[in-house]
C-alpha positions in Angstrom: -10.5 13.4 -45.8 -12.1 15.8 -43.4 -13.9 14.4 -40.5 -17.6 15.0 -41.0 -19.6 16.8 -38.4 -21.2 14.0 -36.3 -24.3 13.8 -34.2 -25.5 10.9 -32.0 -29.3 11.2 -31.5 -30.7 9.4 -28.6 -28.7 8.5 -25.4 -30.2 5.1 -24.4 -27.9 2.2 -24.0 -26.8 2.1 -27.6 -26.4 5.8 -27.9 -24.4 6.0 -24.7 -22.1 3.1 -25.9 -21.4 4.8 -29.2 -20.9 8.2 -27.7 -18.8 6.9 -25.0 -16.5 5.2 -27.6 -16.3 8.3 -29.8 -15.3 10.4 -26.7 -12.2 8.2 -26.5 -11.2 9.4 -30.0 -10.2 12.8 -31.1 -13.4 13.4 -33.0 -15.6 16.5 -32.1 -19.2 15.5 -32.0 -22.6 16.4 -30.9 -25.1 14.4 -28.6 -28.8 15.1 -28.4 -31.6 13.5 -26.6 -35.3 14.3 -25.8 -34.0 15.1 -22.3 -31.6 18.0 -22.9 -30.4 18.0 -19.4 -29.3 14.4 -19.6 -27.4 15.1 -22.8 -25.7 18.1 -21.1 -24.7 16.0 -18.1 -23.3 13.2 -20.2 -21.4 15.5 -22.6 -19.7 17.1 -19.6 -18.8 13.6 -18.4 -17.2 12.7 -21.8 -15.1 15.7 -22.3 -14.9 19.1 -23.9 -14.9 17.8 -27.5 -18.5 16.6 -26.9 -21.2 19.1 -27.3 -24.8 18.8 -26.2 -27.6 20.1 -28.3 -31.3 19.7 -28.9 -32.3 17.2 -31.5 -33.4 19.6 -34.2 -30.2 21.8 -34.0 -28.1 18.7 -33.9 -29.7 17.2 -37.1 -29.4 20.6 -38.9 -25.9 21.1 -37.9 -24.3 17.7 -38.4 -23.4 16.0 -41.7 -23.2 12.4 -40.3 -26.3 11.5 -38.2 -26.5 8.4 -36.0 -30.1 8.0 -34.8 -29.5 5.6 -31.9 -33.3 5.1 -31.5 -35.6 2.1 -31.7 -36.3 0.6 -35.2 -39.9 1.6 -34.8 -39.0 5.3 -34.5 -36.6 5.5 -37.5 -39.3 6.1 -40.1 -40.9 8.9 -38.2 -37.4 10.4 -37.5 -36.5 10.4 -41.2 -39.8 12.0 -42.2 -39.8 14.7 -39.3 -36.4 15.9 -40.2 -36.5 15.2 -43.9 -35.6 18.7 -45.1 -32.5 18.9 -42.7 -31.4 15.3 -43.5 -31.2 15.9 -47.3 -27.8 15.0 -48.8 -26.5 13.7 -45.4 -25.3 10.2 -44.2 -27.5 8.4 -41.7 -25.9 5.6 -39.8 -28.6 3.1 -38.8 -27.7 0.8 -35.7 -31.3 -0.4 -35.3 -32.5 -4.0 -35.1 -36.1 -4.9 -35.7 -36.6 -6.9 -32.5 -38.9 -7.1 -29.5 -39.0 -9.2 -26.4 -40.5 -12.6 -26.7 -42.4 -14.5 -24.0 -39.3 -16.5 -23.0 -37.0 -13.8 -21.8 -35.4 -13.5 -25.2 -36.1 -11.5 -28.5 -38.0 -12.1 -31.6 -37.7 -10.5 -35.1 -40.7 -8.3 -35.8 -40.3 -8.1 -39.5 -40.3 -10.9 -42.1 -37.5 -13.5 -41.9 -36.0 -12.2 -45.1 -36.4 -8.6 -44.4 -33.9 -6.2 -42.9 -34.3 -3.1 -40.9 -31.6 -1.5 -43.2 -33.6 -2.0 -46.3 -36.9 -1.0 -44.7 -35.5 2.3 -43.3 -33.8 3.1 -46.5 -37.3 3.5 -48.1 -37.9 6.6 -46.1 -34.7 8.4 -46.9 -34.9 12.1 -47.8 -33.6 13.2 -51.2 -30.0 12.5 -51.8 -29.5 11.1 -48.2 -27.5 8.0 -47.8 -28.1 5.2 -45.3 -25.5 3.0 -43.9 -26.2 0.0 -41.7 -23.6 0.0 -39.0 -22.8 0.1 -35.2 -25.6 -2.4 -34.5 -23.8 -5.7 -35.2 -22.9 -6.2 -31.4 -25.0 -6.2 -28.3 -24.6 -3.2 -26.2 -22.4 -4.7 -23.6 -19.8 -5.8 -26.3 -20.2 -2.5 -28.2 -19.0 -0.8 -25.0 -16.6 -3.4 -23.5 -14.9 -4.7 -26.7 -13.9 -1.2 -28.1 -10.2 -0.4 -28.2 -9.1 -3.9 -27.3 -5.9 -5.4 -28.4 -6.2 -7.2 -30.9 -9.0 -4.9 -32.2 -12.5 -6.4 -32.7 -14.5 -5.8 -35.9 -17.6 -4.1 -36.7 -19.3 -4.9 -40.1 -21.2 -2.4 -42.1 -23.4 -2.4 -45.3 -23.8 0.5 -47.7 -24.9 1.1 -51.3 -22.5 4.2 -51.6 -18.9 3.2 -52.0 -18.0 7.0 -52.1 -18.6 7.3 -48.5 -16.8 4.1 -47.3 -13.8 6.2 -46.1 -16.0 8.2 -43.7 -17.8 5.2 -42.3 -14.6 3.3 -41.6 -13.1 6.3 -39.9 -16.2 6.5 -37.7 -16.0 2.9 -36.8 -12.2 3.2 -36.0 -13.1 6.1 -33.9 -15.4 3.8 -32.0 -12.4 1.7 -31.3 -13.0 -1.2 -33.9 -11.8 -2.3 -37.2 -14.2 -1.9 -40.1 -15.3 -4.4 -42.6 -17.8 -3.8 -45.4 -20.0 -6.8 -46.3 -21.7 -5.3 -49.3 -24.8 -3.3 -50.1 -27.9 -2.7 -48.0 -29.4 -5.8 -49.5 -27.0 -7.7 -47.2 -28.2 -5.9 -44.1 -30.0 -8.8 -42.6 -26.6 -10.6 -42.2 -25.4 -8.0 -39.6 -28.7 -7.6 -37.8 -29.8 -9.7 -34.8 -30.2 -13.4 -35.9 -28.1 -12.7 -38.9 -25.2 -15.1 -39.7 -22.4 -12.5 -38.8 -24.2 -10.8 -35.8 -23.1 -11.4 -32.3 -26.6 -12.6 -31.5 -26.8 -14.7 -34.6 -24.8 -17.5 -36.1 -21.5 -15.7 -35.4 -22.1 -15.6 -31.6 -19.1 -13.6 -30.7 -16.9 -10.7 -31.5 -14.1 -11.4 -34.0 -10.8 -9.8 -35.2 -10.6 -8.6 -38.8 -8.8 -11.7 -39.9 -11.5 -13.8 -38.4 -14.2 -11.6 -39.8 -12.8 -11.8 -43.3 -13.1 -15.6 -43.1 -16.8 -15.3 -42.5 -17.6 -13.4 -45.7 
């Protein structure tokens, strides 16, 4: 299996955690942000196998795209870059949440809906969406990577033919990978889901512990 050209789009907290983890692997990848100087500065910090680019070129040149951007911006992103995203893999780490009035968060879509299924409606032709890398809070995503024993990241996908690429990406983030099923299971690994850190699961888990939850 050849490692796909990978791009992390957006260098907020989640994007930085994902890119920082990938930088500890041997994977070459691109980082892009609306602020190119910021992307350049961070790429230099992460090492010489991380390349900064502008968003349009990054989307065009990569095969596996990680839009680490808010849920509300995913639809516009998929539509704006539709022609360059055709046939590619999009890793969706978003959670459809917003601050509530009590210092916490609330779900901003229906209780039974998921960001994964909603975003998949706007996929360009032949593109594949995978729900992954958003099953932990940003602190755990950064701090629990490359632990011994390894912790687990769940993912959901309708396309079994790309499972190998997704699990390689998750391993390069410093975690074991465990598929829970198709995108119709996405709500389980989003905030408030039964196997999300900020849901019924309530913590990170090893692969053995994760398999007992499915």
